[in-house]
CHARMM internal coordinates of N, CA and C (Angstrom, degrees):
IC EDIT
DIST 1 N 1 CA 1.4435
DIST 1 CA 1 C 1.5649
ANGL 1 N 1 CA 1 C 108.03
DIST 1 C 2 N 1.2780
ANGL 1 CA 1 C 2 N 118.70
DIHE 1 N 1 CA 1 C 2 N -11.53
DIST 2 N 2 CA 1.4971
ANGL 1 C 2 N 2 CA 121.40
DIHE 1 CA 1 C 2 N 2 CA -176.22
DIST 2 CA 2 C 1.5183
ANGL 2 N 2 CA 2 C 108.84
DIHE 1 C 2 N 2 CA 2 C -60.52
DIST 2 C 3 N 1.2880
ANGL 2 CA 2 C 3 N 119.98
DIHE 2 N 2 CA 2 C 3 N -40.02
DIST 3 N 3 CA 1.4359
ANGL 2 C 3 N 3 CA 121.52
DIHE 2 CA 2 C 3 N 3 CA -175.93
DIST 3 CA 3 C 1.5503
ANGL 3 N 3 CA 3 C 109.65
DIHE 2 C 3 N 3 CA 3 C -64.56
DIST 3 C 4 N 1.3579
ANGL 3 CA 3 C 4 N 116.27
DIHE 3 N 3 CA 3 C 4 N -29.70
DIST 4 N 4 CA 1.4663
ANGL 3 C 4 N 4 CA 118.19
DIHE 3 CA 3 C 4 N 4 CA 177.74
DIST 4 CA 4 C 1.4957
ANGL 4 N 4 CA 4 C 110.45
DIHE 3 C 4 N 4 CA 4 C -64.14
DIST 4 C 5 N 1.3478
ANGL 4 CA 4 C 5 N 115.07
DIHE 4 N 4 CA 4 C 5 N -40.31
DIST 5 N 5 CA 1.5157
ANGL 4 C 5 N 5 CA 118.95
DIHE 4 CA 4 C 5 N 5 CA -179.57
DIST 5 CA 5 C 1.5320
ANGL 5 N 5 CA 5 C 108.80
DIHE 4 C 5 N 5 CA 5 C -64.29
DIST 5 C 6 N 1.3431
ANGL 5 CA 5 C 6 N 116.85
DIHE 5 N 5 CA 5 C 6 N -42.48
DIST 6 N 6 CA 1.4685
ANGL 5 C 6 N 6 CA 119.33
DIHE 5 CA 5 C 6 N 6 CA -178.34
DIST 6 CA 6 C 1.5188
ANGL 6 N 6 CA 6 C 108.05
DIHE 5 C 6 N 6 CA 6 C -66.82
DIST 6 C 7 N 1.2873
ANGL 6 CA 6 C 7 N 117.50
DIHE 6 N 6 CA 6 C 7 N -41.08
DIST 7 N 7 CA 1.4789
ANGL 6 C 7 N 7 CA 120.79
DIHE 6 CA 6 C 7 N 7 CA -179.20
DIST 7 CA 7 C 1.5809
ANGL 7 N 7 CA 7 C 107.06
DIHE 6 C 7 N 7 CA 7 C -64.24
DIST 7 C 8 N 1.3020
ANGL 7 CA 7 C 8 N 122.79
DIHE 7 N 7 CA 7 C 8 N -44.44
DIST 8 N 8 CA 1.3448
ANGL 7 C 8 N 8 CA 126.59
DIHE 7 CA 7 C 8 N 8 CA 177.91
DIST 8 CA 8 C 1.5202
ANGL 8 N 8 CA 8 C 112.92
DIHE 7 C 8 N 8 CA 8 C -60.70
DIST 8 C 9 N 1.3072
ANGL 8 CA 8 C 9 N 117.86
DIHE 8 N 8 CA 8 C 9 N -40.30
DIST 9 N 9 CA 1.4845
ANGL 8 C 9 N 9 CA 120.31
DIHE 8 CA 8 C 9 N 9 CA 177.88
DIST 9 CA 9 C 1.5723
ANGL 9 N 9 CA 9 C 112.28
DIHE 8 C 9 N 9 CA 9 C -66.51
DIST 9 C 10 N 1.3622
ANGL 9 CA 9 C 10 N 114.30
DIHE 9 N 9 CA 9 C 10 N -30.71
DIST 10 N 10 CA 1.4233
ANGL 9 C 10 N 10 CA 118.28
DIHE 9 CA 9 C 10 N 10 CA -178.19
DIST 10 CA 10 C 1.5396
ANGL 10 N 10 CA 10 C 107.88
DIHE 9 C 10 N 10 CA 10 C -72.91
DIST 10 C 11 N 1.2790
ANGL 10 CA 10 C 11 N 116.61
DIHE 10 N 10 CA 10 C 11 N -19.51
DIST 11 N 11 CA 1.4476
ANGL 10 C 11 N 11 CA 119.84
DIHE 10 CA 10 C 11 N 11 CA -176.34
DIST 11 CA 11 C 1.6520
ANGL 11 N 11 CA 11 C 113.34
DIHE 10 C 11 N 11 CA 11 C -94.96
DIST 11 C 12 N 1.3279
ANGL 11 CA 11 C 12 N 110.67
DIHE 11 N 11 CA 11 C 12 N -2.16
DIST 12 N 12 CA 1.5102
ANGL 11 C 12 N 12 CA 116.07
DIHE 11 CA 11 C 12 N 12 CA -175.44
DIST 12 CA 12 C 1.5258
ANGL 12 N 12 CA 12 C 111.60
DIHE 11 C 12 N 12 CA 12 C -49.55
DIST 12 C 13 N 1.3435
ANGL 12 CA 12 C 13 N 121.75
DIHE 12 N 12 CA 12 C 13 N -57.44
DIST 13 N 13 CA 1.4824
ANGL 12 C 13 N 13 CA 118.91
DIHE 12 CA 12 C 13 N 13 CA -176.98
DIST 13 CA 13 C 1.4680
ANGL 13 N 13 CA 13 C 112.57
DIHE 12 C 13 N 13 CA 13 C -56.18
DIST 13 C 14 N 1.4023
ANGL 13 CA 13 C 14 N 118.63
DIHE 13 N 13 CA 13 C 14 N -41.79
DIST 14 N 14 CA 1.4017
ANGL 13 C 14 N 14 CA 127.41
DIHE 13 CA 13 C 14 N 14 CA -178.67
DIST 14 CA 14 C 1.5732
ANGL 14 N 14 CA 14 C 109.69
DIHE 13 C 14 N 14 CA 14 C -60.14
DIST 14 C 15 N 1.3110
ANGL 14 CA 14 C 15 N 114.78
DIHE 14 N 14 CA 14 C 15 N -42.90
DIST 15 N 15 CA 1.4622
ANGL 14 C 15 N 15 CA 118.36
DIHE 14 CA 14 C 15 N 15 CA -175.05
DIST 15 CA 15 C 1.5658
ANGL 15 N 15 CA 15 C 111.30
DIHE 14 C 15 N 15 CA 15 C -71.27
DIST 15 C 16 N 1.4108
ANGL 15 CA 15 C 16 N 115.60
DIHE 15 N 15 CA 15 C 16 N -21.02
DIST 16 N 16 CA 1.4735
ANGL 15 C 16 N 16 CA 113.96
DIHE 15 CA 15 C 16 N 16 CA 178.98
DIST 16 CA 16 C 1.4929
ANGL 16 N 16 CA 16 C 112.96
DIHE 15 C 16 N 16 CA 16 C -89.65
DIST 16 C 17 N 1.3833
ANGL 16 CA 16 C 17 N 115.68
DIHE 16 N 16 CA 16 C 17 N -2.82
DIST 17 N 17 CA 1.4474
ANGL 16 C 17 N 17 CA 115.64
DIHE 16 CA 16 C 17 N 17 CA 175.66
DIST 17 CA 17 C 1.5553
ANGL 17 N 17 CA 17 C 110.82
DIHE 16 C 17 N 17 CA 17 C -62.22
DIST 17 C 18 N 1.3612
ANGL 17 CA 17 C 18 N 119.43
DIHE 17 N 17 CA 17 C 18 N 125.98
DIST 18 N 18 CA 1.4290
ANGL 17 C 18 N 18 CA 119.17
DIHE 17 CA 17 C 18 N 18 CA -172.61
DIST 18 CA 18 C 1.5597
ANGL 18 N 18 CA 18 C 112.13
DIHE 17 C 18 N 18 CA 18 C -58.49
DIST 18 C 19 N 1.3115
ANGL 18 CA 18 C 19 N 117.29
DIHE 18 N 18 CA 18 C 19 N -35.75
DIST 19 N 19 CA 1.4735
ANGL 18 C 19 N 19 CA 119.51
DIHE 18 CA 18 C 19 N 19 CA -178.58
DIST 19 CA 19 C 1.5396
ANGL 19 N 19 CA 19 C 107.36
DIHE 18 C 19 N 19 CA 19 C -64.18
DIST 19 C 20 N 1.2924
ANGL 19 CA 19 C 20 N 115.91
DIHE 19 N 19 CA 19 C 20 N -42.25
DIST 20 N 20 CA 1.5297
ANGL 19 C 20 N 20 CA 117.95
DIHE 19 CA 19 C 20 N 20 CA -178.48
DIST 20 CA 20 C 1.4638
ANGL 20 N 20 CA 20 C 108.74
DIHE 19 C 20 N 20 CA 20 C -64.91
DIST 20 C 21 N 1.3592
ANGL 20 CA 20 C 21 N 118.25
DIHE 20 N 20 CA 20 C 21 N -46.00
DIST 21 N 21 CA 1.4644
ANGL 20 C 21 N 21 CA 122.17
DIHE 20 CA 20 C 21 N 21 CA -177.33
DIST 21 CA 21 C 1.5358
ANGL 21 N 21 CA 21 C 107.11
DIHE 20 C 21 N 21 CA 21 C -59.51
DIST 21 C 22 N 1.3008
ANGL 21 CA 21 C 22 N 121.08
DIHE 21 N 21 CA 21 C 22 N -45.17
DIST 22 N 22 CA 1.4154
ANGL 21 C 22 N 22 CA 121.22
DIHE 21 CA 21 C 22 N 22 CA 178.10
DIST 22 CA 22 C 1.4588
ANGL 22 N 22 CA 22 C 112.81
DIHE 21 C 22 N 22 CA 22 C -57.80
DIST 22 C 23 N 1.3619
ANGL 22 CA 22 C 23 N 112.43
DIHE 22 N 22 CA 22 C 23 N -47.66
DIST 23 N 23 CA 1.5498
ANGL 22 C 23 N 23 CA 119.39
DIHE 22 CA 22 C 23 N 23 CA -179.45
DIST 23 CA 23 C 1.5181
ANGL 23 N 23 CA 23 C 109.10
DIHE 22 C 23 N 23 CA 23 C -59.27
DIST 23 C 24 N 1.3289
ANGL 23 CA 23 C 24 N 118.02
DIHE 23 N 23 CA 23 C 24 N -47.74
DIST 24 N 24 CA 1.4745
ANGL 23 C 24 N 24 CA 119.85
DIHE 23 CA 23 C 24 N 24 CA -179.53
DIST 24 CA 24 C 1.5404
ANGL 24 N 24 CA 24 C 111.26
DIHE 23 C 24 N 24 CA 24 C -57.13
DIST 24 C 25 N 1.3719
ANGL 24 CA 24 C 25 N 115.95
DIHE 24 N 24 CA 24 C 25 N -42.17
DIST 25 N 25 CA 1.3747
ANGL 24 C 25 N 25 CA 120.28
DIHE 24 CA 24 C 25 N 25 CA -177.85
DIST 25 CA 25 C 1.5664
ANGL 25 N 25 CA 25 C 110.05
DIHE 24 C 25 N 25 CA 25 C -63.64
DIST 25 C 26 N 1.3544
ANGL 25 CA 25 C 26 N 114.47
DIHE 25 N 25 CA 25 C 26 N -42.51
DIST 26 N 26 CA 1.3942
ANGL 25 C 26 N 26 CA 116.72
DIHE 25 CA 25 C 26 N 26 CA 176.74
DIST 26 CA 26 C 1.4946
ANGL 26 N 26 CA 26 C 115.75
DIHE 25 C 26 N 26 CA 26 C -60.84
DIST 26 C 27 N 1.3415
ANGL 26 CA 26 C 27 N 110.86
DIHE 26 N 26 CA 26 C 27 N -43.01
DIST 27 N 27 CA 1.5436
ANGL 26 C 27 N 27 CA 116.89
DIHE 26 CA 26 C 27 N 27 CA 178.03
DIST 27 CA 27 C 1.5539
ANGL 27 N 27 CA 27 C 108.08
DIHE 26 C 27 N 27 CA 27 C -58.79
DIST 27 C 28 N 1.3219
ANGL 27 CA 27 C 28 N 114.77
DIHE 27 N 27 CA 27 C 28 N -45.09
DIST 28 N 28 CA 1.5010
ANGL 27 C 28 N 28 CA 116.46
DIHE 27 CA 27 C 28 N 28 CA -174.09
DIST 28 CA 28 C 1.5750
ANGL 28 N 28 CA 28 C 108.84
DIHE 27 C 28 N 28 CA 28 C -65.22
DIST 28 C 29 N 1.3216
ANGL 28 CA 28 C 29 N 115.38
DIHE 28 N 28 CA 28 C 29 N -38.98
DIST 29 N 29 CA 1.4943
ANGL 28 C 29 N 29 CA 122.30
DIHE 28 CA 28 C 29 N 29 CA 176.80
DIST 29 CA 29 C 1.4755
ANGL 29 N 29 CA 29 C 108.96
DIHE 28 C 29 N 29 CA 29 C -59.41
DIST 29 C 30 N 1.2961
ANGL 29 CA 29 C 30 N 116.75
DIHE 29 N 29 CA 29 C 30 N -53.35
DIST 30 N 30 CA 1.4745
ANGL 29 C 30 N 30 CA 121.12
DIHE 29 CA 29 C 30 N 30 CA 179.34
DIST 30 CA 30 C 1.5693
ANGL 30 N 30 CA 30 C 112.84
DIHE 29 C 30 N 30 CA 30 C -58.78
DIST 30 C 31 N 1.2827
ANGL 30 CA 30 C 31 N 116.24
DIHE 30 N 30 CA 30 C 31 N -40.21
DIST 31 N 31 CA 1.3933
ANGL 30 C 31 N 31 CA 120.31
DIHE 30 CA 30 C 31 N 31 CA 178.38
DIST 31 CA 31 C 1.5524
ANGL 31 N 31 CA 31 C 110.78
DIHE 30 C 31 N 31 CA 31 C -61.31
DIST 31 C 32 N 1.3912
ANGL 31 CA 31 C 32 N 117.69
DIHE 31 N 31 CA 31 C 32 N -44.59
DIST 32 N 32 CA 1.3352
ANGL 31 C 32 N 32 CA 123.87
DIHE 31 CA 31 C 32 N 32 CA -179.25
DIST 32 CA 32 C 1.5505
ANGL 32 N 32 CA 32 C 112.05
DIHE 31 C 32 N 32 CA 32 C -64.94
DIST 32 C 33 N 1.3736
ANGL 32 CA 32 C 33 N 116.70
DIHE 32 N 32 CA 32 C 33 N -37.22
DIST 33 N 33 CA 1.3799
ANGL 32 C 33 N 33 CA 124.80
DIHE 32 CA 32 C 33 N 33 CA 176.62
DIST 33 CA 33 C 1.5078
ANGL 33 N 33 CA 33 C 110.95
DIHE 32 C 33 N 33 CA 33 C -61.91
DIST 33 C 34 N 1.3787
ANGL 33 CA 33 C 34 N 113.67
DIHE 33 N 33 CA 33 C 34 N -49.88
DIST 34 N 34 CA 1.4656
ANGL 33 C 34 N 34 CA 118.16
DIHE 33 CA 33 C 34 N 34 CA -178.03
DIST 34 CA 34 C 1.5624
ANGL 34 N 34 CA 34 C 108.83
DIHE 33 C 34 N 34 CA 34 C -65.75
DIST 34 C 35 N 1.3043
ANGL 34 CA 34 C 35 N 117.52
DIHE 34 N 34 CA 34 C 35 N -37.23
DIST 35 N 35 CA 1.5166
ANGL 34 C 35 N 35 CA 120.71
DIHE 34 CA 34 C 35 N 35 CA -179.05
DIST 35 CA 35 C 1.5848
ANGL 35 N 35 CA 35 C 106.06
DIHE 34 C 35 N 35 CA 35 C -63.97
DIST 35 C 36 N 1.2744
ANGL 35 CA 35 C 36 N 117.86
DIHE 35 N 35 CA 35 C 36 N -40.40
DIST 36 N 36 CA 1.5169
ANGL 35 C 36 N 36 CA 124.22
DIHE 35 CA 35 C 36 N 36 CA -179.65
DIST 36 CA 36 C 1.5384
ANGL 36 N 36 CA 36 C 108.11
DIHE 35 C 36 N 36 CA 36 C -64.62
DIST 36 C 37 N 1.2886
ANGL 36 CA 36 C 37 N 115.16
DIHE 36 N 36 CA 36 C 37 N -44.11
DIST 37 N 37 CA 1.4877
ANGL 36 C 37 N 37 CA 118.49
DIHE 36 CA 36 C 37 N 37 CA -178.12
DIST 37 CA 37 C 1.4046
ANGL 37 N 37 CA 37 C 114.91
DIHE 36 C 37 N 37 CA 37 C -71.89
DIST 37 C 38 N 1.3993
ANGL 37 CA 37 C 38 N 117.10
DIHE 37 N 37 CA 37 C 38 N -25.70
DIST 38 N 38 CA 1.4515
ANGL 37 C 38 N 38 CA 122.61
DIHE 37 CA 37 C 38 N 38 CA -179.90
DIST 38 CA 38 C 1.5303
ANGL 38 N 38 CA 38 C 108.66
DIHE 37 C 38 N 38 CA 38 C -81.45
DIST 38 C 39 N 1.3441
ANGL 38 CA 38 C 39 N 117.26
DIHE 38 N 38 CA 38 C 39 N -31.25
DIST 39 N 39 CA 1.4182
ANGL 38 C 39 N 39 CA 119.76
DIHE 38 CA 38 C 39 N 39 CA -177.17
DIST 39 CA 39 C 1.5223
ANGL 39 N 39 CA 39 C 113.71
DIHE 38 C 39 N 39 CA 39 C -65.74
END
COOR INIT
IC SEED 1 N 1 CA 1 C
IC BUILD
């Protein structure tokens, strides 16, 4: 699992990009909506 931590650290600046944060939030919302619809 160590390589995942290293990979995540290399993505830190990318994850703080406001556009990326918004996009990820939208993706999570869509995933939740789809999961609710499928349930």
